[in-house]
PDB file of N, CA, C and O in Angstrom:
ATOM      1  N   UNK A   1     106.125  -1.746  35.148  1.00  0.00           N
ATOM      2  CA  UNK A   1     107.979  -2.573  35.724  1.00  0.00           C
ATOM      3  C   UNK A   1     107.768  -3.969  36.029  1.00  0.00           C
ATOM      4  O   UNK A   1     107.610  -4.095  37.244  1.00  0.00           O
ATOM      5  N   UNK A   2     107.684  -5.360  35.244  1.00  0.00           N
ATOM      6  CA  UNK A   2     108.045  -6.668  36.299  1.00  0.00           C
ATOM      7  C   UNK A   2     109.009  -6.673  37.635  1.00  0.00           C
ATOM      8  O   UNK A   2     109.856  -5.785  37.735  1.00  0.00           O
ATOM      9  N   UNK A   3     108.890  -7.586  38.570  1.00  0.00           N
ATOM     10  CA  UNK A   3     109.151  -7.078  39.589  1.00  0.00           C
ATOM     11  C   UNK A   3     109.403  -9.006  39.216  1.00  0.00           C
ATOM     12  O   UNK A   3     108.775  -9.707  38.423  1.00  0.00           O
ATOM     13  N   UNK A   4     110.706  -9.435  40.273  1.00  0.00           N
ATOM     14  CA  UNK A   4     110.911 -11.066  40.076  1.00  0.00           C
ATOM     15  C   UNK A   4     111.299 -10.754  41.384  1.00  0.00           C
ATOM     16  O   UNK A   4     112.044  -9.892  41.851  1.00  0.00           O
ATOM     17  N   UNK A   5     110.555 -11.744  41.919  1.00  0.00           N
ATOM     18  CA  UNK A   5     110.222 -12.590  42.821  1.00  0.00           C
ATOM     19  C   UNK A   5     111.010 -12.767  43.802  1.00  0.00           C
ATOM     20  O   UNK A   5     112.026 -13.286  43.339  1.00  0.00           O
ATOM     21  N   UNK A   6     111.130 -12.598  45.111  1.00  0.00           N
ATOM     22  CA  UNK A   6     111.897 -12.355  46.277  1.00  0.00           C
ATOM     23  C   UNK A   6     111.956 -14.051  47.335  1.00  0.00           C
ATOM     24  O   UNK A   6     111.282 -14.223  48.351  1.00  0.00           O
ATOM     25  N   UNK A   7     112.582 -14.723  46.946  1.00  0.00           N
ATOM     26  CA  UNK A   7     112.393 -16.018  48.440  1.00  0.00           C
ATOM     27  C   UNK A   7     112.536 -15.754  49.722  1.00  0.00           C
ATOM     28  O   UNK A   7     112.411 -16.686  50.516  1.00  0.00           O
ATOM     29  N   UNK A   8     112.897 -14.112  50.309  1.00  0.00           N
ATOM     30  CA  UNK A   8     112.335 -14.327  51.197  1.00  0.00           C
ATOM     31  C   UNK A   8     110.779 -14.434  52.185  1.00  0.00           C
ATOM     32  O   UNK A   8     110.310 -14.189  53.296  1.00  0.00           O
ATOM     33  N   UNK A   9     110.638 -14.672  51.607  1.00  0.00           N
ATOM     34  CA  UNK A   9     109.055 -14.655  51.781  1.00  0.00           C
ATOM     35  C   UNK A   9     108.360 -15.850  53.097  1.00  0.00           C
ATOM     36  O   UNK A   9     109.022 -16.792  53.532  1.00  0.00           O
ATOM     37  N   UNK A  10     107.841 -15.731  53.260  1.00  0.00           N
ATOM     38  CA  UNK A  10     107.647 -18.231  54.441  1.00  0.00           C
ATOM     39  C   UNK A  10     106.287 -18.151  54.136  1.00  0.00           C
ATOM     40  O   UNK A  10     105.659 -18.725  55.026  1.00  0.00           O
ATOM     41  N   UNK A  11     105.285 -17.531  52.965  1.00  0.00           N
ATOM     42  CA  UNK A  11     104.425 -18.730  51.705  1.00  0.00           C
ATOM     43  C   UNK A  11     104.498 -19.499  52.263  1.00  0.00           C
ATOM     44  O   UNK A  11     105.131 -19.298  53.299  1.00  0.00           O
ATOM     45  N   UNK A  12     104.028 -20.711  52.084  1.00  0.00           N
ATOM     46  CA  UNK A  12     103.957 -22.331  52.683  1.00  0.00           C
ATOM     47  C   UNK A  12     104.477 -22.883  53.241  1.00  0.00           C
ATOM     48  O   UNK A  12     104.527 -24.111  53.169  1.00  0.00           O
ATOM     49  N   UNK A  13     105.375 -21.817  54.421  1.00  0.00           N
ATOM     50  CA  UNK A  13     105.871 -22.810  55.007  1.00  0.00           C
ATOM     51  C   UNK A  13     105.324 -23.478  56.777  1.00  0.00           C
ATOM     52  O   UNK A  13     105.765 -24.168  57.696  1.00  0.00           O
ATOM     53  N   UNK A  14     103.840 -22.530  56.309  1.00  0.00           N
ATOM     54  CA  UNK A  14     103.384 -23.270  57.321  1.00  0.00           C
ATOM     55  C   UNK A  14     102.893 -25.167  57.307  1.00  0.00           C
ATOM     56  O   UNK A  14     102.937 -26.175  58.012  1.00  0.00           O
ATOM     57  N   UNK A  15     102.429 -24.661  55.924  1.00  0.00           N
ATOM     58  CA  UNK A  15     101.956 -26.087  55.136  1.00  0.00           C
ATOM     59  C   UNK A  15     102.619 -27.721  55.592  1.00  0.00           C
ATOM     60  O   UNK A  15     102.298 -28.905  55.690  1.00  0.00           O
ATOM     61  N   UNK A  16     104.215 -26.397  55.841  1.00  0.00           N
ATOM     62  CA  UNK A  16     105.409 -27.516  55.617  1.00  0.00           C
ATOM     63  C   UNK A  16     105.754 -28.039  56.522  1.00  0.00           C
ATOM     64  O   UNK A  16     106.031 -29.238  56.570  1.00  0.00           O
ATOM     65  N   UNK A  17     105.796 -27.475  57.176  1.00  0.00           N
ATOM     66  CA  UNK A  17     105.332 -27.236  58.838  1.00  0.00           C
ATOM     67  C   UNK A  17     104.708 -28.303  59.235  1.00  0.00           C
ATOM     68  O   UNK A  17     105.060 -29.311  59.847  1.00  0.00           O
ATOM     69  N   UNK A  18     103.689 -27.916  58.779  1.00  0.00           N
ATOM     70  CA  UNK A  18     102.715 -29.264  59.549  1.00  0.00           C
ATOM     71  C   UNK A  18     102.979 -30.162  59.308  1.00  0.00           C
ATOM     72  O   UNK A  18     103.229 -31.117  60.043  1.00  0.00           O
ATOM     73  N   UNK A  19     102.996 -30.047  57.738  1.00  0.00           N
ATOM     74  CA  UNK A  19     103.495 -31.926  57.415  1.00  0.00           C
ATOM     75  C   UNK A  19     104.879 -32.671  58.439  1.00  0.00           C
ATOM     76  O   UNK A  19     104.777 -33.694  59.116  1.00  0.00           O
ATOM     77  N   UNK A  20     106.116 -31.805  58.286  1.00  0.00           N
ATOM     78  CA  UNK A  20     107.002 -32.346  58.606  1.00  0.00           C
ATOM     79  C   UNK A  20     106.396 -32.913  60.338  1.00  0.00           C
ATOM     80  O   UNK A  20     106.642 -33.959  60.939  1.00  0.00           O
ATOM     81  N   UNK A  21     105.808 -32.088  60.612  1.00  0.00           N
ATOM     82  CA  UNK A  21     105.401 -32.402  62.434  1.00  0.00           C
ATOM     83  C   UNK A  21     103.992 -33.641  62.452  1.00  0.00           C
ATOM     84  O   UNK A  21     103.409 -34.201  63.380  1.00  0.00           O
ATOM     85  N   UNK A  22     103.872 -33.687  61.282  1.00  0.00           N
ATOM     86  CA  UNK A  22     102.608 -35.019  61.075  1.00  0.00           C
ATOM     87  C   UNK A  22     103.297 -35.859  60.555  1.00  0.00           C
ATOM     88  O   UNK A  22     102.550 -36.835  60.622  1.00  0.00           O
ATOM     89  N   UNK A  23     104.536 -36.323  59.895  1.00  0.00           N
ATOM     90  CA  UNK A  23     105.506 -37.528  59.679  1.00  0.00           C
ATOM     91  C   UNK A  23     106.185 -37.900  60.909  1.00  0.00           C
ATOM     92  O   UNK A  23     106.093 -38.966  61.519  1.00  0.00           O
ATOM     93  N   UNK A  24     106.826 -36.953  61.167  1.00  0.00           N
ATOM     94  CA  UNK A  24     107.493 -37.393  62.367  1.00  0.00           C
ATOM     95  C   UNK A  24     105.972 -38.103  64.358  1.00  0.00           C
ATOM     96  O   UNK A  24     105.840 -38.947  65.244  1.00  0.00           O
ATOM     97  N   UNK A  25     105.356 -36.823  63.738  1.00  0.00           N
ATOM     98  CA  UNK A  25     104.208 -37.506  65.184  1.00  0.00           C
ATOM     99  C   UNK A  25     104.090 -39.228  64.653  1.00  0.00           C
ATOM    100  O   UNK A  25     104.520 -39.912  65.582  1.00  0.00           O
ATOM    101  N   UNK A  26     103.720 -39.978  63.659  1.00  0.00           N
ATOM    102  CA  UNK A  26     103.591 -41.281  62.499  1.00  0.00           C
ATOM    103  C   UNK A  26     104.478 -42.050  62.826  1.00  0.00           C
ATOM    104  O   UNK A  26     104.230 -43.185  63.234  1.00  0.00           O
ATOM    105  N   UNK A  27     106.015 -41.436  62.675  1.00  0.00           N
ATOM    106  CA  UNK A  27     106.226 -42.202  62.869  1.00  0.00           C
ATOM    107  C   UNK A  27     106.826 -42.635  65.006  1.00  0.00           C
ATOM    108  O   UNK A  27     106.979 -43.571  65.790  1.00  0.00           O
ATOM    109  N   UNK A  28     106.899 -41.531  64.929  1.00  0.00           N
ATOM    110  CA  UNK A  28     107.067 -41.915  66.856  1.00  0.00           C
ATOM    111  C   UNK A  28     106.047 -42.503  67.313  1.00  0.00           C
ATOM    112  O   UNK A  28     106.132 -42.760  68.514  1.00  0.00           O
ATOM    113  N   UNK A  29     104.742 -42.938  66.608  1.00  0.00           N
ATOM    114  CA  UNK A  29     103.548 -43.752  67.096  1.00  0.00           C
ATOM    115  C   UNK A  29     104.048 -45.142  66.643  1.00  0.00           C
ATOM    116  O   UNK A  29     103.877 -46.105  67.390  1.00  0.00           O
ATOM    117  N   UNK A  30     104.848 -45.326  65.079  1.00  0.00           N
ATOM    118  CA  UNK A  30     105.612 -46.526  64.477  1.00  0.00           C
ATOM    119  C   UNK A  30     106.288 -47.532  65.912  1.00  0.00           C
ATOM    120  O   UNK A  30     106.036 -48.575  66.514  1.00  0.00           O
ATOM    121  N   UNK A  31     107.143 -46.554  65.924  1.00  0.00           N
ATOM    122  CA  UNK A  31     108.044 -46.482  66.640  1.00  0.00           C
ATOM    123  C   UNK A  31     107.968 -47.375  68.310  1.00  0.00           C
ATOM    124  O   UNK A  31     108.950 -47.889  68.847  1.00  0.00           O
ATOM    125  N   UNK A  32     106.775 -47.368  68.791  1.00  0.00           N
ATOM    126  CA  UNK A  32     105.984 -46.988  69.713  1.00  0.00           C
ATOM    127  C   UNK A  32     105.302 -48.270  70.049  1.00  0.00           C
ATOM    128  O   UNK A  32     105.230 -48.976  71.055  1.00  0.00           O
ATOM    129  N   UNK A  33     104.661 -48.325  68.402  1.00  0.00           N
ATOM    130  CA  UNK A  33     103.839 -49.535  69.010  1.00  0.00           C
ATOM    131  C   UNK A  33     104.644 -50.734  68.551  1.00  0.00           C
ATOM    132  O   UNK A  33     104.141 -51.843  68.368  1.00  0.00           O
ATOM    133  N   UNK A  34     105.800 -50.475  68.394  1.00  0.00           N
ATOM    134  CA  UNK A  34     106.811 -52.204  67.817  1.00  0.00           C
ATOM    135  C   UNK A  34     107.188 -52.149  68.901  1.00  0.00           C
ATOM    136  O   UNK A  34     107.549 -53.235  69.353  1.00  0.00           O
ATOM    137  N   UNK A  35     107.281 -51.137  69.688  1.00  0.00           N
ATOM    138  CA  UNK A  35     107.788 -51.413  71.650  1.00  0.00           C
ATOM    139  C   UNK A  35     106.850 -52.312  72.563  1.00  0.00           C
ATOM    140  O   UNK A  35     107.099 -53.347  73.182  1.00  0.00           O
ATOM    141  N   UNK A  36     105.790 -51.631  72.447  1.00  0.00           N
ATOM    142  CA  UNK A  36     104.530 -51.800  72.827  1.00  0.00           C
ATOM    143  C   UNK A  36     104.318 -53.750  72.398  1.00  0.00           C
ATOM    144  O   UNK A  36     104.107 -54.645  73.217  1.00  0.00           O
ATOM    145  N   UNK A  37     104.429 -53.851  71.288  1.00  0.00           N
ATOM    146  CA  UNK A  37     103.914 -54.930  70.697  1.00  0.00           C
ATOM    147  C   UNK A  37     105.170 -56.202  71.029  1.00  0.00           C
ATOM    148  O   UNK A  37     104.732 -57.335  71.231  1.00  0.00           O
ATOM    149  N   UNK A  38     106.124 -56.070  71.059  1.00  0.00           N
ATOM    150  CA  UNK A  38     107.316 -56.796  71.654  1.00  0.00           C
ATOM    151  C   UNK A  38     107.149 -57.545  72.183  1.00  0.00           C
ATOM    152  O   UNK A  38     106.745 -57.303  73.320  1.00  0.00           O
ATOM    153  N   UNK A  39     107.312 -58.881  71.814  1.00  0.00           N
ATOM    154  CA  UNK A  39     107.334 -60.023  73.048  1.00  0.00           C
ATOM    155  C   UNK A  39     107.434 -59.662  74.982  1.00  0.00           C
ATOM    156  O   UNK A  39     106.646 -59.741  75.925  1.00  0.00           O
ATOM    157  N   UNK A  40     108.721 -59.300  74.810  1.00  0.00           N
ATOM    158  CA  UNK A  40     109.755 -58.970  75.910  1.00  0.00           C
ATOM    159  C   UNK A  40     108.425 -57.950  77.138  1.00  0.00           C
ATOM    160  O   UNK A  40     108.235 -58.198  78.329  1.00  0.00           O
ATOM    161  N   UNK A  41     107.779 -56.917  76.347  1.00  0.00           N
ATOM    162  CA  UNK A  41     107.084 -55.544  77.023  1.00  0.00           C
ATOM    163  C   UNK A  41     106.002 -56.485  76.856  1.00  0.00           C
ATOM    164  O   UNK A  41     106.106 -57.234  77.827  1.00  0.00           O
ATOM    165  N   UNK A  42     104.723 -56.970  75.945  1.00  0.00           N
ATOM    166  CA  UNK A  42     103.850 -58.616  76.306  1.00  0.00           C
ATOM    167  C   UNK A  42     104.084 -59.229  77.375  1.00  0.00           C
ATOM    168  O   UNK A  42     103.074 -59.645  77.943  1.00  0.00           O
ATOM    169  N   UNK A  43     104.968 -59.421  77.815  1.00  0.00           N
ATOM    170  CA  UNK A  43     104.666 -60.874  78.776  1.00  0.00           C
ATOM    171  C   UNK A  43     105.098 -60.040  80.584  1.00  0.00           C
ATOM    172  O   UNK A  43     104.448 -60.106  81.628  1.00  0.00           O
ATOM    173  N   UNK A  44     106.236 -59.426  80.334  1.00  0.00           N
ATOM    174  CA  UNK A  44     106.380 -57.508  81.388  1.00  0.00           C
ATOM    175  C   UNK A  44     105.674 -57.277  81.722  1.00  0.00           C
ATOM    176  O   UNK A  44     105.641 -56.955  82.910  1.00  0.00           O
ATOM    177  N   UNK A  45     104.067 -57.255  80.593  1.00  0.00           N
ATOM    178  CA  UNK A  45     103.149 -56.368  81.397  1.00  0.00           C
ATOM    179  C   UNK A  45     101.536 -57.569  81.436  1.00  0.00           C
ATOM    180  O   UNK A  45     100.421 -57.256  81.854  1.00  0.00           O
ATOM    181  N   UNK A  46     101.895 -58.693  80.951  1.00  0.00           N
ATOM    182  CA  UNK A  46     100.858 -59.605  81.916  1.00  0.00           C
ATOM    183  C   UNK A  46     101.672 -60.319  82.969  1.00  0.00           C
ATOM    184  O   UNK A  46     101.605 -61.495  82.609  1.00  0.00           O
ATOM    185  N   UNK A  47     102.040 -60.295  83.523  1.00  0.00           N
ATOM    186  CA  UNK A  47     103.344 -60.509  84.210  1.00  0.00           C
ATOM    187  C   UNK A  47     102.587 -59.560  85.403  1.00  0.00           C
ATOM    188  O   UNK A  47     102.060 -60.012  86.419  1.00  0.00           O
ATOM    189  N   UNK A  48     102.645 -58.575  85.136  1.00  0.00           N
ATOM    190  CA  UNK A  48     102.360 -57.609  86.168  1.00  0.00           C
ATOM    191  C   UNK A  48     101.039 -57.032  86.173  1.00  0.00           C
ATOM    192  O   UNK A  48     100.917 -56.223  87.093  1.00  0.00           O
ATOM    193  N   UNK A  49     100.215 -57.141  85.602  1.00  0.00           N
ATOM    194  CA  UNK A  49      98.712 -57.162  85.293  1.00  0.00           C
ATOM    195  C   UNK A  49      98.108 -58.694  86.626  1.00  0.00           C
ATOM    196  O   UNK A  49      97.394 -58.277  87.537  1.00  0.00           O
ATOM    197  N   UNK A  50      98.422 -60.280  86.642  1.00  0.00           N
ATOM    198  CA  UNK A  50      98.457 -61.482  86.604  1.00  0.00           C
ATOM    199  C   UNK A  50      98.773 -61.239  88.227  1.00  0.00           C
ATOM    200  O   UNK A  50      97.891 -61.541  89.030  1.00  0.00           O
ATOM    201  N   UNK A  51     100.146 -60.643  88.742  1.00  0.00           N
ATOM    202  CA  UNK A  51     100.297 -60.374  89.905  1.00  0.00           C
ATOM    203  C   UNK A  51      99.433 -59.505  90.796  1.00  0.00           C
ATOM    204  O   UNK A  51      98.810 -60.116  91.664  1.00  0.00           O
ATOM    205  N   UNK A  52      99.246 -57.878  90.727  1.00  0.00           N
ATOM    206  CA  UNK A  52      98.043 -57.397  90.237  1.00  0.00           C
ATOM    207  C   UNK A  52      96.879 -58.091  91.178  1.00  0.00           C
ATOM    208  O   UNK A  52      96.448 -57.908  92.316  1.00  0.00           O
ATOM    209  N   UNK A  53      96.624 -58.926  90.158  1.00  0.00           N
ATOM    210  CA  UNK A  53      95.131 -59.191  90.003  1.00  0.00           C
ATOM    211  C   UNK A  53      95.435 -60.655  91.176  1.00  0.00           C
ATOM    212  O   UNK A  53      94.350 -61.229  91.272  1.00  0.00           O
ATOM    213  N   UNK A  54      96.193 -61.176  91.790  1.00  0.00           N
ATOM    214  CA  UNK A  54      96.616 -62.190  92.902  1.00  0.00           C
ATOM    215  C   UNK A  54      97.225 -61.861  94.179  1.00  0.00           C
ATOM    216  O   UNK A  54      97.575 -62.720  94.988  1.00  0.00           O
ATOM    217  N   UNK A  55      97.400 -60.088  94.423  1.00  0.00           N
ATOM    218  CA  UNK A  55      96.915 -60.687  95.777  1.00  0.00           C
ATOM    219  C   UNK A  55      95.634 -60.687  96.138  1.00  0.00           C
ATOM    220  O   UNK A  55      94.512 -60.718  95.632  1.00  0.00           O
ATOM    221  N   UNK A  56      96.342 -60.629  97.529  1.00  0.00           N
ATOM    222  CA  UNK A  56      94.501 -61.026  98.719  1.00  0.00           C
ATOM    223  C   UNK A  56      95.178 -59.940  99.532  1.00  0.00           C
ATOM    224  O   UNK A  56      96.316 -59.523  99.746  1.00  0.00           O
ATOM    225  N   UNK A  57      93.417 -59.582 100.020  1.00  0.00           N
ATOM    226  CA  UNK A  57      93.603 -58.508 100.931  1.00  0.00           C
ATOM    227  C   UNK A  57      93.419 -59.679 101.986  1.00  0.00           C
ATOM    228  O   UNK A  57      93.471 -59.436 103.192  1.00  0.00           O
TER     229      UNK A  57
END
């Protein structure tokens, strides 16, 4: 007698979870890149580094 498959097993869920986590990590990396490469952040970091290098002992 042939038994119909039940969909209660979690076969393949691990692969899907890894794919979703990878996509989420890539999206977060893209957002962080856009924030860090924005003009305001670049000029702020540049100013901070210039002030740190110009300190006289």
